[in-house]
N, C-alpha and C positions, 0 to 999 in steps of 0.2 A: 699601425695604429689600431687596426681591427684586431690584429692578434693579440696584442697588449690588452686591449678591452676585454677580449674573450676570456684571456687568463684571469685577468682582476675579477670579472664575474663569477668564474668558475670556483676561483679562491674565495670568494664571499659566500657563494652558495654551500660549499664545503663548509666554510666556518659555521653558518646558520646550521646545518644538517647536524654538525658535530655538537653545537651547543644546545639543540633541541632534543639531541638522543641523550646528552648528558643530563638535561633537566629531566627527561622520561625516566632514567635509571633510577632517580631520586624517588618517585612515585610508582614505579612498576619495574620488575626484574625484567630484562629483555630476553633472559634465557628461557623464560617460561617454567622457571622450577617452582616458581611460588605464585598460583593463580588464584590466591584466595579473595575473599570480598574485600577484607581490608585494604588490600592492595589496588583494588578496582574503585575506591571511593573518589579519589581525587580523577582519575581519568574519565569515570562515568558522569560526575559532575559536569566537568569542562565538556564532555561532548553533548551533553544534554542542552546546556548553556547555549551553546552554538546552535544546535539544533532547533531550540525554541527561538533563538534569534532569526534563523532562518524562516521558520514559519511565520513569525511575525512579519518579516519582510514582504513574504509570499502572500499573507492575508493582506496586508496593507496596499501592495502594488495591483492586487486583483480589485479591491475596492476601488481604487482610482480609476484603472481601466473600465470597470463596469460603469462608473458614474459618468466619465468621460465619452466612452464609445456607445455603450448599448443606450444609456439613459439621455445624454446631451445631444449626441449626433444623431442616433437612430429614434429617439423620442419614444422609448419602450423602458417601462419601469417594471421589472419583475418583482416577484414577492421577496420579501427580505426576511432573514431571522431576528431574533431577539437580540443576539450576540453581535449582529452588523448595524449598530447603530439603532435598534428598535424594530420591532416586528411591522411588516407593511404588507397590506395586500397587492395585488397587481393591477395596473391601470392599462386601459387600451392604449394603444401605441398611437401617437398623432402623426407619425409618419411611416406608415406600415410597409412601404415600398423600399425604405433605406434600410430596414432590419436585415434582410438577405444580403445586401450590399456590404453593410458593416461587418456582419459575420465573414463573409467571404474575404474582405479586405483583411481582418485580423488575422484570419487563418494564413493567408497569403504572407504577409509580412514575419509571423511567427515561424513558418515552414522555412523561408528564405535564411532567416537569422539563424535558426537552429541546424540547417545543413552547410551553413558557412562556417560556423563555428564548432559545433560539438553534435554531429549526427546521432550519437546515441542518446541525447536529449529528447529526442521527438518519441511519440507514443505515449504509454501510460507511465513508465518509469518503475513501478513496483517489481514487475518482473525482471527488468535491468538490475534492480538492486539484489533481489533473490539470486540471480545468475552470478553475480559479483561476488556474494558471499559464499556461494559454493566453490566457484572456481578461481576467482583472483580477487581476494579481498582488499589487497592493497593497489588494486589496478585502476580504480575509478578516477578519472581526471577531475582537478580542483575545477576547470572552467565550467563543468556541468553544473555546478550548483547556480552559477550565474545564468547561464543560458536556460536551463530549464525554468528558472524563476520567471525570466522575462518571457519567454515562449509560452509558458502556460497561463499567465496574466493576461498576455494579448489574445490566445486562442478563446479561454472561457470569458474574459472581460468583454470580448466583442459579441459573444452570443455562442460559442460553441459549447456543446454538451459535454461535459467533463467535470471530475472531481478535484478536490485540492489535495486529497490524501496522496495520490500517486507521485505528484510533484514535489510534495513535502518528504514522502518517502525516499525518494531519489535524492533530492537535494542533502536531506540529514545523512542518509548513507555514505554520500560522497564525502561530506564534512568528515565522517568517522573514518574513512578510507584513507584520507589525505593525512589526517591526526596519526593514523596507525604507520603510515608510510614515513611521515616525517620523524616520527620517534622510533622508527627501527623496532616495531612489535614483531613478535612472532606470526607466522600464519594463523595460528589458532586464536592468538589474542587479537590479530587485525580483523578476523571473521567476527570475533564478540564485538569489537569496537563499531563494525559497520551495522551489525544487527540492533546494538541499542541506540545507534545514531536513528536507525529506521523508526524502532518504536518511540524513540522520544519525538521525531517529527511529527508522526501521525498522532500521538497522544496529544501533542500541543495545538496542532492545527484543529482538532475536534474537543478541545478542553476535556480530555478523558484519558489521563494519565496511565491509571490501572489497565484501562482496555487497551491501550497502546503497548505497555508492557508485555500484557498476555498475547497481543498480537506478534509481536517481536519472536516470543517462545516458538508459537503456532505455526507462522507463516511460510517458515522454510521446508517444511514436510508435510505431506499428505497424510500418514499414518502415525506420525511423531510428534513430540513436544519436546524442545530443548530445555528441559527445566533448569539447567546450568546457568544460562544466560539470564533467567527470570530476575533474581535479585538485582544483579547489575542493570538490567532494563528498567526496573521500578525505580531507582536511584536516578538514572538518566532521564527517564519520563517525567517524574516529579519535577527535576531541575528544567527541564524544557518548559512544562507547564507553568512553572513560577514565573519564568521570562516572558511567556507569552501572555500570560495573565496580568503582569505588570504593565504591558503595552495595553492590553484590549479588556482587560477585566477578566473576572472568574466565574460569571454568570454561565449556566448551561446554554449550549448552542442553540437549542431549542425551546428555550425557556423552560416554564415548570407547570406545563398544563395537568389538570387532575383528571382522574378517572380510575375505576377499577374493573374487575373481571367481570363481576355480575352473575355470579354463582354458576352452577352447572353448565346452563346454557352458554355461558361467556366462555367455560372451558372446552365446550364441544365447537365452539367458534374459534378459540385458538387453534386446536386441531385442523379445522379446515384451513384456515389462513396458512397455516404451516405447510399443508399438501400443496395448496394453489401457489404460495410464494416458492416452494421447492421447483415446482413447474416451472414458474418464471425465471428462476436462477438458471435452470438448464437453457431455457431459450435465450435468455440475455448472453449466456457464455457462447452458444452456438452462433447466434448472429453476430457477435463481435469478431470470433476467428474467422467465420465466413467472410466477412469483408476485409479483415486483416490478410487471411492467406491470399484472397483473389487480387487484391491491390499490391501484395509482395511479389506476387507472380507476374503481374503485366506492368506494373511501375517501375521499370528497371533503368530507364533513362533519367537524367536529371529534370528534365522538363516534365516528364509524367509524375514524378514524386513531388514536385511542387504543385501541379495541376489538381492531383487527387484530393489533398485536404481541402483546397479553394472551392472546387466544385461541390465537394460534400458539404461544406459550411453553407454554401447557398441553398442547398437543400434543406439543411437544418434550419436555417432561417425561415423560410416559408412553412416548414412544420411547426415550428415555435410560434407563429401566429395563430394557428388553430387550437393548439392543445398547451395550456399553462403548464410550467416546470420543465419543459423542453430546454429552453435556451437558458445558458449559464449553469450553475452547480445543481440548481434545483432544490438547494437545501430550505429556501423560504418556504416552498409548498409542502414540504414535509410538515412544518409547523403548522402550516394552514388546515393540513388534512386532521390534525388533533383535536381541531375545534368542531363542536357539533354544528354550531350555527353556520360556520363558513363551509363545511362539506356538504350540508343540506341544501345550501344555497347554489352549489355547483350543479350543473346540468348532469344528468346520470350518465350520458353519452361522453361527456367529457372526463367524468371519473373513471369510466371503463376504459377510454382510449389512452388514460395518462401512463400507465405501465409499458403498453406497446409502443407508444410514442417515443417514450424515455429510452427504450431499448434500440429503437431504430436511430434516434439522434445520437446516441454515446456511440453505436457501433460505425456510424459514418463519420463522426468528428474525430474520434481517437483512432479506431480500427483503420482509418484511411491514412494515418501517420501524423495527425495533429497531437499536440502536445496537452495532455489532461489526464486525470485518474479516472479509473472504472469502478473503484471501491465505493466511493461516495453515490455516484449513479445507481450502483446496486443496491443501495438502501434506499433511494428514491422509488426505484422499482417496487421493492417489497412494500414501502408504505403505501404505494397506489393499489398494490394487490389488497392489503389489509383494508383501506378504505373501502373498495369495491365490495369486498364481502361484507363489510358492515353497512353500506348502503342497500345491498341485496337484502340482508337480514333484519335490518331494522323495521320495515312494516309488517315483518312476521311476528315481531316481539320477542325475538331471541336474541338480539344483540343489547349489549349495556348500553348505559344511557351516553356514555361518553366513547367516541371511536379512538381514545388514545391507546388502550391495550390492544387491539387488532392491529392498529397502524404500526405500534412499536414492535411487536412480533412478528410483523410483515418485515421490517427492517432487517430484523437479526436471521429470520428464517430464509429469506431470498439470499442473503449475501454471505452468512456463516458457513454453511455445507458447502458451496463452490469455491469459497476461499480457503477451505479446510482449516477454518480459524473461530469454530463455535463458541469459544468461551470468550475469546476476545472481543469477538463482534457484538455477543450478548451484553457483556459488561460495558461496552463502548456505547450501546444505544441508551443503556441505563444512566449512563453518566451523562450523554447529550440531553438526556430529558429531566435529570435531576431525581430520578424516582428508583430507588433499589428495589421497590416491589415488583418492578417489571422483570426482574432477574428469572423468578420461577417460571411464568407464562412464557417467557421467551426462550428458555430451553426447552420447554414442552413443545413449543413450535418447531424450534431447530430440529429435534430428533424426528419430528413428522416429515420435515422438509428432507431430512438425510434419507429417508426411505425413498424419496422421488429422486434425488439427485445421485445418488451412487457414486462413482468415481469421477464424475465431472469436476473440473478444476478450472478455476478462471486464471490460475498462474501457472504456465507450463514450465517453467524453470523449477518449480518444486520438485525435490526429489521424494521418493516413497517413504524411505525411513531414514533414521539417523546413521544406520548402518552403511548405508550408500555414500556419504559424505566422503569427496575426496580427503585423503590424508587422514582418516580417521583413526585415533591410536587405538591398540588393543585393549582389550576389558582389563580393568585392574584386577590383580590376583585374588581379592576377596570376592570377587564376582564369578571367577572361573574355577574355584573350588581349590583344593589343597594342592601344594606342588611339592614335588620330592627334590632334595638339595641337588643342584647342578654340580657337575664336575667338569673342568676344564679338559678341553676347549668347548665343552657343549654349549650350545644356546640354550636360553631358558625354557625347560621343559613344556610350558604354556604354549609356546610357539613351534612345538614340533608336532608333526603330522601323526595320526594314527598308525599302529603298526598293521600291515596287511593280514589277514589271515592266511594260514598255510595252504598252499596251492592256487591262492589268488593272484592277479595282477598287481604289480608294484603301483603305488600312487603316482599320477602325473600331475604336472603342474597346473593343468587344465581343468582338473577335478575340482567340481564347486565345494565349496566348504573348506578347502585346505587353506591354513592361515598364511599371510604372505611372509616370504623369507626376507628377514631384516638385514642379512646380509648381501643380499642380491642388489646389484646396482641397477637401479631403473632409469631410463631414458626421461629425459624431461619432459613434461606435460606442456604439449604446445599452448593449452589454455592459461597457462600460467606465465608464460614468457612474457616479462613486462618490457615496456618501451622506457626510455630515458625519463628521470623525474621532470626534465626540462619540457618535455613534450607533454606531459600529462598537465602540467600546471600552468 
């Protein structure tokens, strides 16, 4: 009986896979001979719709967990954004003793759930998606979508300091990877599907489709941008944004606050915020990986991997009672900092402590193995830096009337350089605030911050350049110069090594710069060895 049921199940799976690949062949050639934008319209829309639905599910479940765990059980009401049911300021907790306990309990349940079903769903998610895009774009398991969604909602909704973009990125990238695997796409097509899924998910969760599309093109490399995926990412991101907006509306995440640069003094303040935010970005990255590395070295046993996020959440819960914006995503406090009245009403000590506290809270919550993003908290840190600089400059008369511009450019300058996505992050900030006039000051602050951050990266799976991409095809003939007609059995002249000078040693295979031999048989890359589909899904 068992043998017969296994055979029938295998037959059904084979039929389903054949049907999906046959359907895919109608909308995309699986041999990769035609990779034009026209062929990608239908797949990009499909991936974007699924990614938008995943982002909507994450947003809704996080809203439920926050309302039930943090607000009802712990009696703590954090700042809330305009997009999350209307802006709301923070109220004091009626049961402060319960806040650390609820945060620890949520982290415990989320960690056990992730370790049981999909250990790769722990952590911040975006780096895992980048690594998969480079090394195994069809290897992300389908179950990661559900596990990451539930674990992140429990961790952040109970008070853990983390963002929604990391879970959205990993969930949407896994959708793209599964679709690519089920439809039999080539490796290069699968990589594109994963990247545009990531872009669509992040763009949807932040109501920033164009910033998300740019982010997808920039995020894989430290010194390059993959412009080839940009048109496809725009299609997928807009599709995901439409699906997410149909569920929760199309208003900017942080409302539409008003404010301007304020003349030459305001531009000087923008540059100062850029330098300060760049330093905060470096500190944020260093603290996160300090905790991440220490926990990885010492928490090798299963009990230790469960205990580390739980104890870290206990500490974060206590820290969140002292400094607003630490618990949860902190997006609501970003909107509060754009208001002159609310910012002046906060104690200066709290404003100055906010960036440091958010860095510590996120490093503990996510660096210890909890499930959440580190992209969004980086924006919160930058917003806190901009607010602190504005508060210090306001009595001197050199600050603009509204803190909007310093806060906004701080968001872009803290995150853009260390994520190596300056354009995507700057455009995303402008979309989140519904103000395109922030693009100019934002880019100025990002340039200033880049002088401080140097080569610091928040995502260690990023490659340096596109040329380092595994399996990168050779340059097209029109980019490599004129070629002489080949004669059989010669290989194409563009792939031949240069002739050695008379009297010099012949070139060796290990010499840097020699093109790869296309006729050589390469051993299989262990990173691309795939497990059976049944184990992935």
